[in-house]
N, C-alpha and C positions, 0 to 999 in steps of 0.2 A: 153827240154818242149815238150813233143810226137803233133805231128801233128793229125789235125782232123781225117783223112785216119787211123792213126792207133789207136786214142780212139774209131772210127768205128770200127774197126776191132778186136778190145778188148770187146769193148759189144758185136758184133756178137759171139765171140768166149763163151762167156762167157753165152750166150744164150742158145748155141749149151749144154753145160753142165749141164744145170740146167733139172729139171725133167717137167711133166707137169702139178704139183700141185704148182710149186714153178714159173712157168712161168703165171700161173693163180694168183696167189697172188700178183707177181708184178706187173699183169698188172693192178690190183683193185687198189695197192697204188699206180701206176702212174696215174691211171682215177680221183683219191681220191685228189690228192694234186693237179692237175691240176685244176680239178674241181673249188676247194677251192681258186687258186690261181686266177681262172677268176671272181671267183663269188665276190672276193675282188675289183679288178680290174675294174668289173661294176659298185659294189658299192660308189667306189669311185668318177666314173664319172658320176653315174645316176643322173639326178636333181629331188629334190624331193619336190611334188605337194603338196598343201594343200587347203582346201574346201577355197574358195574366197567365193559364196554365195550357198546357200541350197533352196531347195523346189521352186524353182522360175516356175512361168508361163510358157506356152511356148513363149510367145510375150515377156516376161523378158528376158529369157535364150536367144530369137534370137538378142534381142537388146544388151544386154552386150556379147555375142560373135563376133557382127559385130566391136563393139569398140576393144575389143582386136585385133581383126584380123587389124583393121587398125593401131593400135600401135604395131604390128607386135610383140605381147608378146604367149609366148607357154602358149598352156592350155590344158585341160582335159576334158570330160565329163563323168557325172556319173549320177546313181538314173536313169534311163531312160532319160535323159537330163536335168532332172529338179537342177542338182548340178554343178558348174563351179569350176573347180579348175586350179588353179596358181603357178609359183615357190613360194615355200617356203619364201624366202626371202623379196618379193615382194606384198603379200598378202594386207598387211595394207597402204600400195601408193596406191596400185589399187584399196582400194575400197574408199579412199579416194577421186582419181580422179573419179571415179564412180559416188559419192553421188555430187561431185560439178557439175555434167553434169545431174543430175536428175534420175540415175539409180542406182538399177532396178525402175521403177514407181510403181509394186507391183498391182495388183487389175486394169490392165488396164490404159486407159487415165483419165489425172487429166485436172486440169485447164490450165497445160501447153498448152492444145492444142488451146488458145488463144493467145500464144504467136507467132503464124504468123496466120496473117490473110490479107486476100484480100479486092480488094474493090467490087471485082463480087458476094461477098457472098451473099446469098437471107436471108431473116427475118427464114424462114425455117430452111435452114440451120443452122442458129446464134442457135434458138431453140434448134434445133437436138444436136448439138456440146455442148450445157448449158447441156442437160440432161446429156448426156455420161461423160462430166466432173463430175457432182455433182454423179451420181452413182460413177465414179473412187475415189473419192473423200473419199465418204463414205463407200467405201469396203476397202481403206485403211487404214481408220480411226478403224473397226472393225477387220481387220487383225491385228491391236495392240495389240489386247488382248490376253494374256498370253495362254489360252486355242485355241482361233483360228489360226489355220497352215493358210486360204487363205478363201476369203470372194469375195462375188458377190452381188449386189445391182440391182434390175429392179424396175422401177420407169414407173410405168403405168401415163398418165396424160391423162384426156379424153378433149374432142375437147370442146372448150368455147359454149356456146351457150345463145342467148339474153332471151330465156325463162328460165324460174325458175325452171320451173317442169322439164326440159329436163336437167338441171345441173345433172352432176352425179361426184362422189367424189372422188380423188385422192386415190389410191393406191401401194401399195409398198410390193418386194417381197425381202427378205434376205436368201439366202442361204449360210452355213457356213463350213467347213471342219475343226475338231477337230483335233488337236494333238494329236496322239497316244491314249490314253484312257482318254482324259479329259473331261472334262464334265461341261456346263455351269451351275450354280445355275439360281434360279428364279430371283433373282434381279437382275444377270446378264443379263439376256435375256431380262430384262424388261428395263434397259437399254440403250441394242441394239435399243428396240422398240420406246424407248422415243427419242434416239439420232435420228433417220431415220424422225420418225414425227416431232420432231423440225426443221429439217435441211431444209424439201420439205414444200414447201409453200402450205395449204389447206389440208393438211394429217394429218388425225387423226387415235391417236392408236389404235383404232378398225378396221384401214384398211391396219392393217400391217401384214403381216405375215412371221414369223421364222422356217426356216426348215434346217435339216442337211444333208451332201453329202448319210447318210444313209438313207433319206427319212423318217424321224422321224419328225411328227410336235412338234417343242420346245414353239409355243407361238399360243394360239388360239384369234379369233375375239373376242371381247364382246359381238356380239349379240349371243353367245350361252350362256350367262350369266348363264342358271339353269344348265346347263351341268357343266360350271366350277365350280359352287358352290358346287353341289356334289362332285367333285373329291377332290374337298379341304376338305369338309366334311369328306369324305372316308380317305381323308391322316390323318388328325385330329384327325380322332377314332383309325386308325389301330395306328398313335405312341402312343396314350395314353394305348392301350391295352397292346403296347410291352412294354412300360417303368413299367407299373405295372407286366409286366412278367419277366423283370429284377430283379425285388425288392424282390418278393417272393423265384425266383432260387436262386440269389446269396447269398442270406440270409440262406436260407435252405441247400445249398450246403456246407458251414462252418458246417455244424454238421455229413452229411451223407455221403459227398465226392462232391468231382467234377464229373459232368454228370451222376450222383444219382438220379436227379430232374429233372421232367417235367412238367410246368405249364401251362397253358392256360387259360386267361384271354377276357370275351367276356363283351363289356363296351356298355351299351344303354345311348346314348347321346340325349338331348335336344336340337337341334340347333335354335328352333323358338325365334324370340325376344318378348320382351313383353315390352311395355311403359307405363307405368298405373301412371296418376293423381289422386290422394287421395285430401279431404277436409274435416274435421274434425271440428261441429262447439262445443264452450263450453258454454253451456246456465247459467250457473253458473258465469262464466264472463262476468258481462254487465259494459260496459262504456257510459255513458252520452258521446253522440256525439254533439248533438244540443238542445237547448232549448229556446223557444218563450212564452213571457207573455202580455197577452192584458187583461186591466182594465177597465170598462164602468161605468160611476156616473153619474145619469141623477135630476132634479128638486132642490136639494139641495141650489145649487148657487144664481138660478133664483126666488126663494121666498122669499129669505131672507130680502129683500129689500121691506120697505112699507111708509107707511104716518109716519113721523117724530114723536116719540114722542111713552111713553107709549100703548098705546089707538091703535095707526096704530101698535106697534111691535104686541100688544095682538091678534089685529083684523088678521094682516098677520098669525100668531101662528095658532087662531084658524081655519083659514079658512083651514090652511094645514091639522090641524087634523081631519077637518071634511075630507077631501078629502083622508085621509090617507097614511100612512109612505109609502106605497110601490108606489103610487102613483107620489109621489111628489121628493123622496130620494130614490130610485131605486141603487141597484151595481151590477154588474157582473162580473166577472175574466177568464178567457181563459186560460191557460196554456197547452203549446204542447213541450211532451220532446222526443228527438230520442235516443232510444238507439243504439250501437253499442254490437254485438256479437260475442267475439273472435274468432277463426278460424283459423287451421293449414292445408295448402296446401304442400302437399308431392309430388313430381313424384320421381318414381322408374324406370328406363331403365335397364331390366334385360339383358345381353348379353348372347347371343348363346354359347352353350359348357359347359353347365352343367349336370354332369351324374347324372343320374336318378337311373339305377341300375346294379349292378355288379352281375356277375357270372363266380367264378373262378373253376378250377378243376387241382387237383394238384395230379401228381401220384411221389412217392416216391419209389426207390427201396429198398430192405429188405439187411437180412445179408445170408452168403453163406460160409457153413461148408466143406473144404474141405474132402475128403475119399478118401481110396487108397484099391481097394481090393489087393488077394492074388499075382493076375496075375500082380501087379503094375499100374492097370489102374486107374488114378486119377478122380476123378467127383466132382460136387458141389452139395451141395443140398442148398434149398432156404429156408430162415426162414423168416417170415413175421414182420413187425414191432408188437411191441405191443399197446393196445387201449390206453397205458397211453402215448407213444412215440406219436402216431398218435395226441391225442389231444392236446399236446403243438406246435407240427407241426399246426393244425386249427389255434391255438392262434395266433403263431408268423405270419400267413395268413394275419389273420383278421387285425391285427395291421399293417403289412406292406401296404395293400391296402384301409386302412381307411374305415372300415365295418362300416353301418348304416344298421342298423335295420330297421328304418321308411321308407328306400327306398327298402327295405325286398331284400336285399345281399342276396346271396347264395356264401359259400364255400364249397365244399369237395375235402378232404384230404383222397386217399387210398393209401396201399400197394401193391405194384404189383413187380413180376419179370421186370427185363432186360434181354432184348437177349444178348445182347453183354456181359452184368455181369454173365450170366451162363455160358460162353463158358471157358472152361479150359485153363489157357496162359499156353504156353510150359514153362518149366523153363529155365532160361538163361544157357548156358553154361560157365560151368568154365572156359575152355580153350578159349571162347571164345575173351577174351582181349588179353591173351597170342599170339591168332595165330594173331589177328589183327596187334597188333606189330611187329611179324615176318614177316608179308607180309609187313612191310614198312621199314624192316631193311634188308630180304634177296635181293629182288630185287637190291638195292645198292651195296649188296656185292656182288651178283652174275656178274652185270655188271661190278665190278671190277676184279674178277676173270676170266672172259673174257676179260677182257683188258689189265692182266698182262699174261695170256696165249697167247695172240696175240702177244705180244712184245718177248714174251720167246721162245715160238715155233718156228714162221713164218719170225718176223720182222730178230732177232737177229741172227737165221739161214740165212737167205738171205743175210743180209751183212757180216757174217763171210764168207760166200763160194763169194760172191764178192770180198773180200778182200784174200782169197787163190789164186782166180784165178789172178787178180791183181799180187799177188806175185809170183807166177808160170809165170806170163808172164815176169817180171821182170829179173828170174833166169833163164829165155829160152833165153832170151837177151843178157843177161851176157855171157853165154857160150858161145853162136856165135859170141859176140863180142873178148872175149880172146881164143877163140878155144880150149876149156876146158870141159874135160867128168867131169860127176856128180862125181867119187872118186878124181878126182883132184881139184875140186872146194870145194869137203870138207874139204880136206887136207889145202885147202886156208883157209878156213875157220875157222878152228884149231888155223890156226898161225896167227889172226885175222886182215887178208888184210882187209883193206877198200874196202867194197863195196857197199857205200852208207851211211853206218850207223857207227858210232863212236864205238870206242872199250869198252863203257860201255854197249851200247845198245845189242853189238852182245853176251858180256858173260852174261847179264840176257836173252835174248833170248833161247843160248843155252842151259844155264841154268833152263830153262823151259820146252825146247823142248826133251833136251837129259840128263839126270842128270849125267849117266856113264860118258857119254866123257867130259863133263863138270869137273866132279872131276878127269878124266884121265889127263886133260889139266894141272889143278890146279898140278898134280904130277910132269909132266914136267918140270913146271916152276919151282917149288921147287929143284928138282932135276938139273937143269942147273945151278941155284943160288949156292948149293951146290958145 
């Protein structure tokens, strides 16, 4: 086995015999191989880090880093310090450990501030700590919303006063940082407002303000009721107009084509509330509700008695007759009847939002005929829709919007050329598909050719040259060792004397390198055997 010195000298001799281009190529190959080996070695030993927590506040990030330093665990910071990374194999174990210690707290301090108390704490400090804890707990709860990345809550508690007129209400402000392009719906914003108002004593929802970190006001106070109502009314009107517009466009596009119809709807909506009570009486429908009957009779029974016997009775009768029947036998009846007349009471409450009038304008694109002149220039000529087609479109539009003549609705459908439709589209290149396919196939083929060329014309000659240099060095060493000349060594090779190769290897090599000498050698063998 050659010593390191001999190997070094052989390598130096080989480098001396290389050309400049071959030296450069050899250096590049060695550098690439060393780079790959180094990268593989570093990849095998480098620790893989994964995210432990992200989106941390500076306070939470500082607490987590301090805890990792205490446990002597390696970590990395990312995203400007808001994300903490630890080794991949210890992520879940570290999270459980941190959760057991209440980290990260998220949104500032919470009620854990009362875990450690001192006897010398004043009542003012206790109230202040309670307010801080309440703000932190509300911020953590709001941060639990999927759309909210982080939140801050500020509660303003006025100083108590013994005078009622000097009492001021409690107020609160909520600032939310939304995650990405997320948005909070009205119901979610109202949920946040009700959450804060229910958690803070003596706090009304009208004294809660919600904003985001972009400066947009998400919740208005109820004192601005007129402006809030106007905004809701405008939103409702826009929604109604947009729905009607989509109905018209989606229906007509099925006939004239996509992007060939433009409709605009203006809706006049009545937002007034009407509460009406109506009473109707029916004179034909009478029912006796109560009846009172009073009868009076005077004198008949008082004068019936007299002197016994006929004479007495006749005398009594005569006296009564002389006095008159009306005086001694009077009779009177008094009847009072109360009737109830039937009536109907109807209460009607008309909710706001009724459509009072609709105005619809519809533009429909026409037909286009392609014309090509002698020079090959293609133009498009516009042809308007016929009156019959426009009449059909008008009827369809009226049915789609619920046209009502009593409301004096108005619908106008016109045929007009659209700008984009009048432009001549370039004809698709027939070879474009094949060109795209060729681009996808040529690049891999070119890379393959370059790789094969690099192997055939650079790598293979380089290794062949190195092998020839090594064989030449071995040949020179054999000549020096045996003290033979080049001609004597060739004669010895013809006799197939061992020089580190087997007979078969030497015959095969001699046949490849010098066929004439190999044939001569075979003839000698035949003569010797003969």
